[in-house]
C-alpha positions, 0 to 999 in steps of 0.5 A: 068470912068466905067472901072477903078472903076471896077478895083479898086473894084477889086483890092481892094477886092483881097487885102482885102482877102489877108490881111484876110488870114494868111499864116500857123504857122510853129511852128505847128507838121502837119501831113507829106504832100507830093507833088507828082508831078511826078503823075501829067498828065500835067504841073501845076503851083507850087501855086496851090501845094503851095495853097493846103499845105498852107491852109491845114496847116491853117485849120489843126491848126483851127482843128486838127486830130492827127490820119492823119499820112501822106497826098499825093496829085497831080493833073490831067487833068489841063487846063487853058482856058485863054490860050484857051487849050481844055478841055473835061471837060469844059463847057461854061464860059464868065470868064476864069478859071483853071480847074483841078482834086485834088487826095489826099490820106490820111494816118491814124494809121488805114486806107488809104483813097483817095479823088478826087475833080474836080475844076473849079477856076476863073483865076481872083479869085486865089490868091496863097497861099491865095485862099480857093478853097480847103477848102471844100475837105481839112475839109472832110479830117480833120474830117476823 
């Protein structure tokens, strides 16, 4: 009974989160977004790249930055704790997580800047392409 209530609650929470998060508007002139998959140090599910691109476009539409010309990104140090993979970055957690680093290179008309951020994303809470895990870094990029 308690498990059923918990599962129903989590399902409704995930459904509500999906309903609120739109996909990006394909009609806006975004900067060039390049996923450099060949620089990934591990096999990373494409959902992470799709989520980054979708969230970048949504946030760019809300706060455009005309100085941005190109955004290149790739992932390193990817681990899926639910598969019991060893991770040197892991800390104790009761909930399995995706562990990864996102590397972003931003090219503007005047300079190039690199950003790197580590993420520990609970597997149960990651909902591509709607998850907002990368929003903090994207907002930082848009302010450049």
